[in-house]
Each structure stands twice: as structure tokens, then as C-alpha cells.
All heavy atoms as TSV, in Angstrom:
chain	resi	resn	atom	element	x	y	z
A	1	MET	N	N	-24.401	-48.621	-75.875
A	1	MET	CA	C	-23.076	-49.082	-76.239
A	1	MET	C	C	-22.188	-49.029	-75.001
A	1	MET	O	O	-22.187	-48.046	-74.274
A	1	MET	CB	C	-22.517	-48.181	-77.341
A	1	MET	CG	C	-21.175	-48.619	-77.838
A	1	MET	SD	S	-20.437	-47.593	-79.140
A	1	MET	CE	C	-21.718	-47.464	-80.322
A	2	THR	N	N	-21.457	-50.096	-74.766
A	2	THR	CA	C	-20.592	-50.135	-73.595
A	2	THR	C	C	-19.384	-49.225	-73.788
A	2	THR	O	O	-19.006	-48.895	-74.919
A	2	THR	CB	C	-20.103	-51.560	-73.306
A	2	THR	OG1	O	-19.256	-51.973	-74.372
A	2	THR	CG2	C	-21.254	-52.531	-73.156
A	3	ARG	N	N	-18.814	-48.851	-72.695
A	3	ARG	CA	C	-17.644	-47.968	-72.757
A	3	ARG	C	C	-16.472	-48.663	-73.447
A	3	ARG	O	O	-15.732	-48.049	-74.209
A	3	ARG	CB	C	-17.258	-47.560	-71.347
A	3	ARG	CG	C	-16.174	-46.538	-71.324
A	3	ARG	CD	C	-15.985	-45.989	-69.958
A	3	ARG	NE	N	-15.031	-44.915	-70.025
A	3	ARG	CZ	C	-14.591	-44.270	-68.987
A	3	ARG	NH1	N	-15.039	-44.552	-67.807
A	3	ARG	NH2	N	-13.707	-43.315	-69.120
A	4	ARG	N	N	-16.324	-49.971	-73.198
A	4	ARG	CA	C	-15.257	-50.729	-73.845
A	4	ARG	C	C	-15.413	-50.677	-75.364
A	4	ARG	O	O	-14.459	-50.496	-76.103
A	4	ARG	CB	C	-15.279	-52.178	-73.387
A	4	ARG	CG	C	-14.806	-52.376	-71.983
A	4	ARG	CD	C	-15.063	-53.793	-71.532
A	4	ARG	NE	N	-14.410	-54.038	-70.286
A	4	ARG	CZ	C	-13.494	-54.979	-70.099
A	4	ARG	NH1	N	-13.179	-55.787	-71.060
A	4	ARG	NH2	N	-12.923	-55.120	-68.927
A	5	ARG	N	N	-16.653	-50.852	-75.822
A	5	ARG	CA	C	-16.932	-50.826	-77.258
A	5	ARG	C	C	-16.608	-49.447	-77.837
A	5	ARG	O	O	-16.043	-49.332	-78.921
A	5	ARG	CB	C	-18.381	-51.181	-77.524
A	5	ARG	CG	C	-18.713	-51.286	-78.996
A	5	ARG	CD	C	-20.149	-51.678	-79.199
A	5	ARG	NE	N	-20.383	-52.985	-78.617
A	5	ARG	CZ	C	-20.999	-53.972	-79.228
A	5	ARG	NH1	N	-21.480	-53.796	-80.434
A	5	ARG	NH2	N	-21.158	-55.130	-78.644
A	6	GLN	N	N	-16.967	-48.393	-77.112
A	6	GLN	CA	C	-16.679	-47.037	-77.572
A	6	GLN	C	C	-15.181	-46.821	-77.728
A	6	GLN	O	O	-14.730	-46.242	-78.723
A	6	GLN	CB	C	-17.238	-46.013	-76.591
A	6	GLN	CG	C	-18.741	-45.921	-76.581
A	6	GLN	CD	C	-19.233	-44.968	-75.503
A	6	GLN	OE1	O	-18.543	-44.701	-74.518
A	6	GLN	NE2	N	-20.442	-44.469	-75.693
A	7	ILE	N	N	-14.420	-47.274	-76.743
A	7	ILE	CA	C	-12.968	-47.096	-76.793
A	7	ILE	C	C	-12.376	-47.863	-77.970
A	7	ILE	O	O	-11.586	-47.319	-78.751
A	7	ILE	CB	C	-12.314	-47.540	-75.468
A	7	ILE	CG1	C	-12.758	-46.618	-74.324
A	7	ILE	CG2	C	-10.801	-47.557	-75.588
A	7	ILE	CD1	C	-12.380	-47.113	-72.946
A	8	ILE	N	N	-12.772	-49.115	-78.134
A	8	ILE	CA	C	-12.222	-49.933	-79.214
A	8	ILE	C	C	-12.580	-49.347	-80.574
A	8	ILE	O	O	-11.745	-49.265	-81.473
A	8	ILE	CB	C	-12.695	-51.397	-79.086
A	8	ILE	CG1	C	-12.033	-52.041	-77.865
A	8	ILE	CG2	C	-12.363	-52.192	-80.336
A	8	ILE	CD1	C	-12.587	-53.405	-77.509
A	9	ARG	N	N	-13.835	-48.924	-80.733
A	9	ARG	CA	C	-14.242	-48.332	-82.017
A	9	ARG	C	C	-13.483	-47.055	-82.314
A	9	ARG	O	O	-13.088	-46.811	-83.445
A	9	ARG	CB	C	-15.732	-48.050	-82.012
A	9	ARG	CG	C	-16.550	-49.279	-82.258
A	9	ARG	CD	C	-17.966	-48.923	-82.519
A	9	ARG	NE	N	-18.697	-50.121	-82.876
A	9	ARG	CZ	C	-19.966	-50.147	-83.155
A	9	ARG	NH1	N	-20.670	-49.035	-83.128
A	9	ARG	NH2	N	-20.559	-51.269	-83.469
A	10	ALA	N	N	-13.297	-46.220	-81.304
A	10	ALA	CA	C	-12.597	-44.954	-81.515
A	10	ALA	C	C	-11.154	-45.183	-81.924
A	10	ALA	O	O	-10.638	-44.526	-82.832
A	10	ALA	CB	C	-12.657	-44.104	-80.254
A	11	VAL	N	N	-10.503	-46.127	-81.266
A	11	VAL	CA	C	-9.081	-46.332	-81.509
A	11	VAL	C	C	-8.828	-47.150	-82.782
A	11	VAL	O	O	-7.906	-46.868	-83.534
A	11	VAL	CB	C	-8.417	-47.003	-80.285
A	11	VAL	CG1	C	-6.974	-47.332	-80.546
A	11	VAL	CG2	C	-8.516	-46.083	-79.080
A	12	SER	N	N	-9.671	-48.137	-83.044
A	12	SER	CA	C	-9.417	-48.988	-84.202
A	12	SER	C	C	-10.083	-48.465	-85.472
A	12	SER	O	O	-9.503	-48.508	-86.538
A	12	SER	CB	C	-9.900	-50.417	-83.933
A	12	SER	OG	O	-11.303	-50.440	-83.793
A	13	GLY	N	N	-11.289	-47.946	-85.373
A	13	GLY	CA	C	-12.033	-47.556	-86.556
A	13	GLY	C	C	-11.715	-46.169	-87.082
A	13	GLY	O	O	-11.735	-45.928	-88.277
A	14	GLU	N	N	-11.420	-45.251	-86.207
A	14	GLU	CA	C	-11.215	-43.863	-86.612
A	14	GLU	C	C	-9.745	-43.483	-86.716
A	14	GLU	O	O	-9.421	-42.313	-86.838
A	14	GLU	CB	C	-11.921	-42.925	-85.633
A	14	GLU	CG	C	-13.425	-43.146	-85.578
A	14	GLU	CD	C	-14.089	-42.314	-84.496
A	14	GLU	OE1	O	-13.427	-41.431	-83.917
A	14	GLU	OE2	O	-15.265	-42.551	-84.233
A	15	SER	N	N	-8.881	-44.432	-86.635
A	15	SER	CA	C	-7.435	-44.187	-86.726
A	15	SER	C	C	-6.934	-43.223	-85.655
A	15	SER	O	O	-6.011	-42.454	-85.877
A	15	SER	CB	C	-7.060	-43.674	-88.116
A	15	SER	OG	O	-7.471	-44.587	-89.094
A	16	MET	N	N	-7.542	-43.261	-84.486
A	16	MET	CA	C	-7.096	-42.445	-83.364
A	16	MET	C	C	-5.960	-43.178	-82.663
A	16	MET	O	O	-6.076	-44.367	-82.405
A	16	MET	CB	C	-8.259	-42.233	-82.383
A	16	MET	CG	C	-7.906	-41.396	-81.168
A	16	MET	SD	S	-9.243	-41.302	-79.943
A	16	MET	CE	C	-10.414	-40.267	-80.786
A	17	PRO	N	N	-4.867	-42.496	-82.376
A	17	PRO	CA	C	-3.783	-43.152	-81.639
A	17	PRO	C	C	-4.262	-43.627	-80.270
A	17	PRO	O	O	-5.161	-43.041	-79.668
A	17	PRO	CB	C	-2.735	-42.046	-81.487
A	17	PRO	CG	C	-3.058	-41.047	-82.535
A	17	PRO	CD	C	-4.542	-41.126	-82.741
A	18	GLN	N	N	-3.657	-44.694	-79.782
A	18	GLN	CA	C	-4.058	-45.274	-78.498
A	18	GLN	C	C	-3.930	-44.275	-77.356
A	18	GLN	O	O	-4.811	-44.192	-76.501
A	18	GLN	CB	C	-3.236	-46.518	-78.195
A	18	GLN	CG	C	-3.572	-47.684	-79.081
A	18	GLN	CD	C	-2.805	-48.930	-78.706
A	18	GLN	OE1	O	-2.321	-49.072	-77.596
A	18	GLN	NE2	N	-2.693	-49.846	-79.649
A	19	ALA	N	N	-2.854	-43.513	-77.335
A	19	ALA	CA	C	-2.644	-42.551	-76.247
A	19	ALA	C	C	-3.721	-41.472	-76.265
A	19	ALA	O	O	-4.234	-41.070	-75.214
A	19	ALA	CB	C	-1.265	-41.919	-76.359
A	20	GLU	N	N	-4.100	-41.013	-77.448
A	20	GLU	CA	C	-5.145	-39.995	-77.559
A	20	GLU	C	C	-6.504	-40.564	-77.128
A	20	GLU	O	O	-7.280	-39.898	-76.447
A	20	GLU	CB	C	-5.220	-39.492	-78.997
A	20	GLU	CG	C	-6.151	-38.330	-79.192
A	20	GLU	CD	C	-6.140	-37.822	-80.618
A	20	GLU	OE1	O	-5.104	-37.950	-81.295
A	20	GLU	OE2	O	-7.182	-37.309	-81.053
A	21	GLY	N	N	-6.780	-41.797	-77.518
A	21	GLY	CA	C	-8.014	-42.447	-77.102
A	21	GLY	C	C	-8.066	-42.631	-75.602
A	21	GLY	O	O	-9.122	-42.464	-74.982
A	22	ALA	N	N	-6.943	-42.976	-75.007
A	22	ALA	CA	C	-6.881	-43.142	-73.555
A	22	ALA	C	C	-7.197	-41.827	-72.853
A	22	ALA	O	O	-7.968	-41.798	-71.891
A	22	ALA	CB	C	-5.500	-43.647	-73.148
A	23	ARG	N	N	-6.616	-40.737	-73.324
A	23	ARG	CA	C	-6.895	-39.425	-72.728
A	23	ARG	C	C	-8.362	-39.042	-72.908
A	23	ARG	O	O	-8.997	-38.523	-71.994
A	23	ARG	CB	C	-6.002	-38.352	-73.349
A	23	ARG	CG	C	-4.600	-38.333	-72.801
A	23	ARG	CD	C	-3.843	-37.087	-73.248
A	23	ARG	NE	N	-3.685	-37.024	-74.699
A	23	ARG	CZ	C	-2.686	-37.595	-75.371
A	23	ARG	NH1	N	-1.756	-38.257	-74.730
A	23	ARG	NH2	N	-2.615	-37.483	-76.681
A	24	ALA	N	N	-8.904	-39.298	-74.088
A	24	ALA	CA	C	-10.290	-38.911	-74.379
A	24	ALA	C	C	-11.286	-39.648	-73.480
A	24	ALA	O	O	-12.317	-39.085	-73.109
A	24	ALA	CB	C	-10.608	-39.190	-75.847
A	25	TYR	N	N	-10.984	-40.895	-73.126
A	25	TYR	CA	C	-11.904	-41.685	-72.321
A	25	TYR	C	C	-11.485	-41.809	-70.865
A	25	TYR	O	O	-12.141	-42.503	-70.082
A	25	TYR	CB	C	-12.084	-43.076	-72.944
A	25	TYR	CG	C	-12.895	-43.007	-74.214
A	25	TYR	CD1	C	-12.278	-42.926	-75.456
A	25	TYR	CD2	C	-14.274	-42.994	-74.159
A	25	TYR	CE1	C	-13.025	-42.844	-76.616
A	25	TYR	CE2	C	-15.032	-42.918	-75.311
A	25	TYR	CZ	C	-14.405	-42.834	-76.534
A	25	TYR	OH	O	-15.151	-42.741	-77.683
A	26	GLY	N	N	-10.397	-41.157	-70.492
A	26	GLY	CA	C	-9.983	-41.142	-69.093
A	26	GLY	C	C	-9.469	-42.469	-68.570
A	26	GLY	O	O	-9.693	-42.805	-67.415
A	27	VAL	N	N	-8.813	-43.232	-69.435
A	27	VAL	CA	C	-8.208	-44.494	-69.015
A	27	VAL	C	C	-6.731	-44.463	-69.379
A	27	VAL	O	O	-6.275	-43.582	-70.092
A	27	VAL	CB	C	-8.901	-45.716	-69.683
A	27	VAL	CG1	C	-10.345	-45.819	-69.239
A	27	VAL	CG2	C	-8.807	-45.646	-71.187
A	28	SER	N	N	-5.983	-45.442	-68.900
A	28	SER	CA	C	-4.561	-45.491	-69.199
A	28	SER	C	C	-4.332	-46.051	-70.598
A	28	SER	O	O	-5.168	-46.782	-71.145
A	28	SER	CB	C	-3.825	-46.352	-68.179
A	28	SER	OG	O	-4.234	-47.701	-68.309
A	29	ALA	N	N	-3.188	-45.725	-71.161
A	29	ALA	CA	C	-2.828	-46.244	-72.480
A	29	ALA	C	C	-2.687	-47.760	-72.446
A	29	ALA	O	O	-3.036	-48.447	-73.408
A	29	ALA	CB	C	-1.528	-45.593	-72.960
A	30	SER	N	N	-2.226	-48.294	-71.309
A	30	SER	CA	C	-2.090	-49.749	-71.205
A	30	SER	C	C	-3.466	-50.422	-71.196
A	30	SER	O	O	-3.622	-51.526	-71.722
A	30	SER	CB	C	-1.294	-50.142	-69.960
A	30	SER	OG	O	-1.961	-49.766	-68.793
A	31	MET	N	N	-4.475	-49.761	-70.635
A	31	MET	CA	C	-5.831	-50.305	-70.650
A	31	MET	C	C	-6.361	-50.384	-72.085
A	31	MET	O	O	-6.970	-51.377	-72.476
A	31	MET	CB	C	-6.751	-49.434	-69.790
A	31	MET	CG	C	-8.181	-49.886	-69.770
A	31	MET	SD	S	-8.323	-51.498	-69.004
A	31	MET	CE	C	-10.065	-51.752	-69.082
A	32	VAL	N	N	-6.112	-49.355	-72.867
A	32	VAL	CA	C	-6.532	-49.354	-74.272
A	32	VAL	C	C	-5.826	-50.473	-75.015
A	32	VAL	O	O	-6.444	-51.208	-75.798
A	32	VAL	CB	C	-6.256	-47.985	-74.933
A	32	VAL	CG1	C	-6.538	-48.035	-76.420
A	32	VAL	CG2	C	-7.086	-46.899	-74.275
A	33	SER	N	N	-4.551	-50.644	-74.758
A	33	SER	CA	C	-3.789	-51.718	-75.399
A	33	SER	C	C	-4.359	-53.083	-75.038
A	33	SER	O	O	-4.524	-53.950	-75.906
A	33	SER	CB	C	-2.324	-51.619	-74.976
A	33	SER	OG	O	-1.575	-52.649	-75.550
A	34	LYS	N	N	-4.687	-53.285	-73.764
A	34	LYS	CA	C	-5.273	-54.558	-73.323
A	34	LYS	C	C	-6.621	-54.803	-73.998
A	34	LYS	O	O	-6.921	-55.921	-74.416
A	34	LYS	CB	C	-5.462	-54.561	-71.806
A	34	LYS	CG	C	-4.185	-54.726	-71.034
A	34	LYS	CD	C	-4.471	-54.695	-69.551
A	34	LYS	CE	C	-3.189	-54.709	-68.752
A	34	LYS	NZ	N	-3.444	-54.646	-67.305
A	35	LEU	N	N	-7.446	-53.759	-74.090
A	35	LEU	CA	C	-8.750	-53.912	-74.739
A	35	LEU	C	C	-8.595	-54.325	-76.204
A	35	LEU	O	O	-9.326	-55.189	-76.694
A	35	LEU	CB	C	-9.540	-52.608	-74.658
A	35	LEU	CG	C	-10.137	-52.252	-73.319
A	35	LEU	CD1	C	-10.794	-50.871	-73.375
A	35	LEU	CD2	C	-11.154	-53.283	-72.883
A	36	LEU	N	N	-7.654	-53.701	-76.897
A	36	LEU	CA	C	-7.441	-54.035	-78.305
A	36	LEU	C	C	-6.937	-55.467	-78.477
A	36	LEU	O	O	-7.361	-56.179	-79.395
A	36	LEU	CB	C	-6.457	-53.056	-78.947
A	36	LEU	CG	C	-7.020	-51.661	-79.196
A	36	LEU	CD1	C	-5.913	-50.716	-79.646
A	36	LEU	CD2	C	-8.136	-51.703	-80.225
A	37	LYS	N	N	-6.073	-55.912	-77.580
A	37	LYS	CA	C	-5.585	-57.293	-77.645
A	37	LYS	C	C	-6.706	-58.278	-77.368
A	37	LYS	O	O	-6.828	-59.300	-78.046
A	37	LYS	CB	C	-4.438	-57.501	-76.645
A	37	LYS	CG	C	-3.146	-56.869	-77.082
A	37	LYS	CD	C	-2.063	-57.074	-76.046
A	37	LYS	CE	C	-0.807	-56.314	-76.419
A	37	LYS	NZ	N	0.234	-56.445	-75.395
A	38	GLN	N	N	-7.545	-57.972	-76.368
A	38	GLN	CA	C	-8.683	-58.840	-76.071
A	38	GLN	C	C	-9.637	-58.900	-77.253
A	38	GLN	O	O	-10.159	-59.958	-77.595
A	38	GLN	CB	C	-9.442	-58.335	-74.846
A	38	GLN	CG	C	-8.784	-58.614	-73.540
A	38	GLN	CD	C	-9.615	-58.084	-72.368
A	38	GLN	OE1	O	-10.568	-57.341	-72.552
A	38	GLN	NE2	N	-9.215	-58.463	-71.165
A	39	TRP	N	N	-9.877	-57.764	-77.873
A	39	TRP	CA	C	-10.779	-57.696	-79.012
A	39	TRP	C	C	-10.241	-58.511	-80.184
A	39	TRP	O	O	-10.982	-59.208	-80.869
A	39	TRP	CB	C	-10.999	-56.246	-79.411
A	39	TRP	CG	C	-11.939	-56.049	-80.545
A	39	TRP	CD1	C	-13.242	-56.427	-80.609
A	39	TRP	CD2	C	-11.639	-55.420	-81.779
A	39	TRP	NE1	N	-13.780	-56.059	-81.809
A	39	TRP	CE2	C	-12.814	-55.436	-82.553
A	39	TRP	CE3	C	-10.491	-54.830	-82.304
A	39	TRP	CZ2	C	-12.873	-54.898	-83.821
A	39	TRP	CZ3	C	-10.565	-54.285	-83.572
A	39	TRP	CH2	C	-11.734	-54.327	-84.316
A	40	ALA	N	N	-8.930	-58.454	-80.390
A	40	ALA	CA	C	-8.310	-59.233	-81.468
A	40	ALA	C	C	-8.439	-60.733	-81.199
A	40	ALA	O	O	-8.631	-61.524	-82.126
A	40	ALA	CB	C	-6.842	-58.844	-81.616
A	41	ARG	N	N	-8.338	-61.140	-79.925
A	41	ARG	CA	C	-8.430	-62.559	-79.566
A	41	ARG	C	C	-9.862	-63.056	-79.480
A	41	ARG	O	O	-10.188	-64.126	-79.979
A	41	ARG	CB	C	-7.755	-62.804	-78.209
A	41	ARG	CG	C	-6.276	-62.969	-78.257
A	41	ARG	CD	C	-5.733	-63.585	-76.955
A	41	ARG	NE	N	-6.479	-63.241	-75.765
A	41	ARG	CZ	C	-6.157	-62.272	-74.903
A	41	ARG	NH1	N	-5.096	-61.548	-75.115
A	41	ARG	NH2	N	-6.888	-62.045	-73.837
A	42	LYS	N	N	-10.719	-62.291	-78.813
A	42	LYS	CA	C	-12.048	-62.777	-78.473
A	42	LYS	C	C	-13.183	-62.217	-79.324
A	42	LYS	O	O	-14.306	-62.673	-79.211
A	42	LYS	CB	C	-12.360	-62.437	-77.016
A	42	LYS	CG	C	-11.437	-63.064	-76.017
A	42	LYS	CD	C	-11.830	-62.652	-74.622
A	42	LYS	CE	C	-10.922	-63.221	-73.577
A	42	LYS	NZ	N	-11.309	-62.792	-72.230
A	43	GLY	N	N	-12.899	-61.211	-80.116
A	43	GLY	CA	C	-13.970	-60.594	-80.893
A	43	GLY	C	C	-14.909	-59.806	-79.987
A	43	GLY	O	O	-14.475	-59.147	-79.051
A	44	ASP	N	N	-16.204	-59.892	-80.246
A	44	ASP	CA	C	-17.180	-59.109	-79.491
A	44	ASP	C	C	-17.273	-59.487	-78.018
A	44	ASP	O	O	-17.799	-58.718	-77.223
A	44	ASP	CB	C	-18.560	-59.228	-80.130
A	44	ASP	CG	C	-18.651	-58.446	-81.425
A	44	ASP	OD1	O	-17.757	-57.620	-81.699
A	44	ASP	OD2	O	-19.632	-58.658	-82.165
A	45	GLN	N	N	-16.773	-60.637	-77.624
A	45	GLN	CA	C	-16.770	-61.020	-76.210
A	45	GLN	C	C	-15.880	-60.080	-75.390
A	45	GLN	O	O	-16.038	-59.978	-74.176
A	45	GLN	CB	C	-16.294	-62.463	-76.033
A	45	GLN	CG	C	-17.320	-63.482	-76.441
A	45	GLN	CD	C	-18.545	-63.442	-75.533
A	45	GLN	OE1	O	-18.469	-63.061	-74.377
A	45	GLN	NE2	N	-19.665	-63.833	-76.077
A	46	ALA	N	N	-14.957	-59.394	-76.024
A	46	ALA	CA	C	-14.070	-58.471	-75.316
A	46	ALA	C	C	-14.831	-57.257	-74.790
A	46	ALA	O	O	-14.349	-56.555	-73.904
A	46	ALA	CB	C	-12.946	-58.006	-76.234
A	47	PHE	N	N	-16.041	-57.006	-75.325
A	47	PHE	CA	C	-16.809	-55.860	-74.881
A	47	PHE	C	C	-17.431	-56.068	-73.514
A	47	PHE	O	O	-17.898	-55.132	-72.885
A	47	PHE	CB	C	-17.927	-55.544	-75.883
A	47	PHE	CG	C	-17.421	-55.165	-77.249
A	47	PHE	CD1	C	-18.028	-55.654	-78.368
A	47	PHE	CD2	C	-16.346	-54.311	-77.408
A	47	PHE	CE1	C	-17.596	-55.304	-79.631
A	47	PHE	CE2	C	-15.886	-53.957	-78.658
A	47	PHE	CZ	C	-16.515	-54.450	-79.772
A	48	TYR	N	N	-17.476	-57.298	-73.055
A	48	TYR	CA	C	-18.146	-57.609	-71.802
A	48	TYR	C	C	-17.121	-58.022	-70.753
A	48	TYR	O	O	-16.189	-58.751	-71.050
A	48	TYR	CB	C	-19.161	-58.728	-72.007
A	48	TYR	CG	C	-20.109	-58.406	-73.125
A	48	TYR	CD1	C	-19.975	-59.005	-74.367
A	48	TYR	CD2	C	-21.110	-57.461	-72.949
A	48	TYR	CE1	C	-20.828	-58.681	-75.417
A	48	TYR	CE2	C	-21.966	-57.138	-73.977
A	48	TYR	CZ	C	-21.822	-57.750	-75.204
A	48	TYR	OH	O	-22.660	-57.428	-76.227
A	49	THR	N	N	-17.336	-57.560	-69.540
A	49	THR	CA	C	-16.412	-57.898	-68.462
A	49	THR	C	C	-16.625	-59.348	-68.041
A	49	THR	O	O	-17.710	-59.898	-68.192
A	49	THR	CB	C	-16.621	-56.989	-67.238
A	49	THR	OG1	O	-17.958	-57.124	-66.807
A	49	THR	CG2	C	-16.318	-55.557	-67.572
A	50	GLY	N	N	-15.607	-59.925	-67.503
A	50	GLY	CA	C	-15.706	-61.287	-66.993
A	50	GLY	C	C	-16.302	-61.286	-65.598
A	50	GLY	O	O	-16.739	-60.260	-65.075
A	51	SER	N	N	-16.309	-62.416	-64.990
A	51	SER	CA	C	-16.839	-62.557	-63.643
A	51	SER	C	C	-15.983	-61.751	-62.674
A	51	SER	O	O	-14.764	-61.763	-62.747
A	51	SER	CB	C	-16.823	-64.028	-63.230
A	51	SER	OG	O	-17.163	-64.146	-61.878
A	52	ARG	N	N	-16.643	-61.062	-61.779
A	52	ARG	CA	C	-15.920	-60.288	-60.784
A	52	ARG	C	C	-16.182	-60.844	-59.391
A	52	ARG	O	O	-16.024	-60.167	-58.394
A	52	ARG	CB	C	-16.344	-58.828	-60.860
A	52	ARG	CG	C	-15.997	-58.227	-62.219
A	52	ARG	CD	C	-16.472	-56.836	-62.316
A	52	ARG	NE	N	-15.476	-55.976	-61.733
A	52	ARG	CZ	C	-15.591	-54.666	-61.626
A	52	ARG	NH1	N	-16.670	-54.070	-62.032
A	52	ARG	NH2	N	-14.640	-53.952	-61.089
A	53	GLY	N	N	-16.584	-62.084	-59.340
A	53	GLY	CA	C	-16.910	-62.716	-58.071
A	53	GLY	C	C	-15.676	-63.031	-57.247
A	53	GLY	O	O	-14.535	-62.855	-57.675
A	54	ASP	N	N	-15.910	-63.522	-56.067
A	54	ASP	CA	C	-14.844	-63.893	-55.152
A	54	ASP	C	C	-14.086	-65.078	-55.728
A	54	ASP	O	O	-14.667	-66.120	-56.016
A	54	ASP	CB	C	-15.442	-64.242	-53.794
A	54	ASP	CG	C	-14.392	-64.450	-52.727
A	54	ASP	OD1	O	-13.204	-64.184	-53.000
A	54	ASP	OD2	O	-14.758	-64.869	-51.624
A	55	ARG	N	N	-12.801	-64.953	-55.898
A	55	ARG	CA	C	-11.998	-66.009	-56.506
A	55	ARG	C	C	-11.195	-66.801	-55.483
A	55	ARG	O	O	-10.414	-67.666	-55.838
A	55	ARG	CB	C	-11.059	-65.420	-57.548
A	55	ARG	CG	C	-11.838	-64.854	-58.704
A	55	ARG	CD	C	-10.944	-64.219	-59.712
A	55	ARG	NE	N	-11.776	-63.525	-60.686
A	55	ARG	CZ	C	-11.688	-63.682	-61.979
A	55	ARG	NH1	N	-10.783	-64.461	-62.468
A	55	ARG	NH2	N	-12.462	-63.031	-62.796
A	56	ARG	N	N	-11.378	-66.475	-54.226
A	56	ARG	CA	C	-10.664	-67.211	-53.185
A	56	ARG	C	C	-11.274	-68.596	-53.028
A	56	ARG	O	O	-12.473	-68.785	-53.164
A	56	ARG	CB	C	-10.739	-66.491	-51.852
A	56	ARG	CG	C	-9.938	-65.210	-51.835
A	56	ARG	CD	C	-10.079	-64.543	-50.516
A	56	ARG	NE	N	-11.456	-64.067	-50.412
A	56	ARG	CZ	C	-11.994	-63.566	-49.315
A	56	ARG	NH1	N	-11.299	-63.487	-48.217
A	56	ARG	NH2	N	-13.231	-63.141	-49.313
A	57	HIS	N	N	-10.441	-69.527	-52.745
A	57	HIS	CA	C	-10.913	-70.885	-52.504
A	57	HIS	C	C	-11.090	-71.066	-50.998
A	57	HIS	O	O	-10.154	-70.862	-50.240
A	57	HIS	CB	C	-9.919	-71.923	-53.046
A	57	HIS	CG	C	-9.746	-71.842	-54.515
A	57	HIS	ND1	N	-10.691	-72.323	-55.395
A	57	HIS	CD2	C	-8.765	-71.337	-55.277
A	57	HIS	CE1	C	-10.281	-72.112	-56.629
A	57	HIS	NE2	N	-9.117	-71.518	-56.586
A	58	THR	N	N	-12.262	-71.417	-50.617
A	58	THR	CA	C	-12.496	-71.651	-49.193
A	58	THR	C	C	-12.246	-73.112	-48.886
A	58	THR	O	O	-12.638	-73.987	-49.649
A	58	THR	CB	C	-13.921	-71.253	-48.791
A	58	THR	OG1	O	-14.831	-72.018	-49.578
A	58	THR	CG2	C	-14.160	-69.784	-49.016
A	59	GLN	N	N	-11.601	-73.352	-47.797
A	59	GLN	CA	C	-11.347	-74.728	-47.390
A	59	GLN	C	C	-12.403	-75.137	-46.385
A	59	GLN	O	O	-12.684	-74.418	-45.434
A	59	GLN	CB	C	-9.963	-74.863	-46.770
A	59	GLN	CG	C	-8.870	-74.603	-47.777
A	59	GLN	CD	C	-7.495	-74.821	-47.169
A	59	GLN	OE1	O	-7.370	-75.183	-46.013
A	59	GLN	NE2	N	-6.470	-74.626	-47.961
A	60	GLN	N	N	-12.975	-76.284	-46.611
A	60	GLN	CA	C	-14.041	-76.742	-45.733
A	60	GLN	C	C	-13.627	-77.937	-44.950
A	60	GLN	O	O	-12.867	-78.734	-45.311
A	60	GLN	CB	C	-15.277	-77.068	-46.556
A	60	GLN	CG	C	-15.782	-75.843	-47.263
A	60	GLN	CD	C	-16.975	-76.183	-48.167
A	60	GLN	OE1	O	-17.376	-77.329	-48.264
A	60	GLN	NE2	N	-17.512	-75.182	-48.797
């Protein structure tokens, strides 16, 4: 189980406050809030990180 999934399940399923969940998993409260918003919008796709590749545009 991914860490994102653990955080979302703890905060949404077990009625744990966001701030308490953030402390328990060592992340910021704003990160927990962002995860919950992503989960509400994207569903299970929120559990997976997006591309972390180089986003700079090279000019040729």
C-alpha cells in the first residue's frame, strides 16, 4: 500500500482529523488537504505520483 493511500484512508475512513493524520505520517497538514482534494477529483489515480521528469523546454 502506498503512503498516499495510507494517509487518505486514515484521514477519511477512520475519522481522524487532518492535522492528527499529518503528525502521524510526518507530513504537513496542507499536504494531507491536497491529497484529499486530489482523491475527491481523481479517485484512485490520486494514489500515484505524476511524472517527475524534466519539465523545461529546450530550444533547438
